[in-house]
N, C-alpha and C positions, 0 to 999 in steps of 0.2 A: 504493500500500499505506500509506504513511504517512497519507493523508488517511483511508483507511478506518479506521485505529487511532484518529485524532484523532476521527471522527465517532462510532466506538463509545463512547470515553471521554466524549464530550459527552452521547450519548444515555443512557449509564449515570448520569451525573451528574444530568441532568434528571429521570431515572426516580427516583433516590434522594431528591432535593429534592421531588418531587411526591409521593411516598409519605409523606415524614415530615410534609409540610405539609397534608395533607388534613384538613379540619374538618368533621366530618360534623355539626355542630350547625348552620352556616350553608351551606345547599345552594348558594347563589347563588355563593359563593367556589368551592365545589367545581366548579360548572359553569363558572366562569370558567378554573380550573385545568385543567379537561378540554379546554375549547376550545383553551387556550394549548398544551397538550400534543399536540393534534391538529395545530394549526398547525405546531408544531415539527416533528412526524413528517412531515407533507407537504413541509416546507421540506427536511429531510433526504432525502426520497426524491427530490425534485426535484434537489437538489445530487448525489446518487448517479447519477441518470440522466444528468446533464450529464457528469460525470466519466467514466462508462462510454463515452458516445457520443464524448467527446473522445479517450479512449484507443483506442477502435476505430478512429477516423479516422486517429490517428497511426500505428497498426499497419498500416493499409491503406496509407497513404502510403509507410511504410518499406518494406513488401513491393514496391510498386509500384516504387519507386527501385531496389530490389535487383534485381527482375527485369529492369528496363531496363538497368541496368549490366552485369548478366551477359550479356544479349542483345548488347549494344554490344561487350562485350569477345569474345564468341564470333565475332560478324561481323568485327571488327578482326583478330584471330587468324586467323581462317579465311581 
């Protein structure tokens, strides 16, 4: 959750800087900024995907451990 908040802040900050710095007189600079923004978005999406995958793996591991512990406890008690 904290990572999501941090990423949102970074995205908003980059978006604000990008909006303020657009110079329509020099199209090359705009192109460079657009490419930089695209790269930033791709990197953020990749980070988000990695975070989601890690969280899912952790959740699956926790669920498996809990199920195994419950089964062992039931078998031992039974």
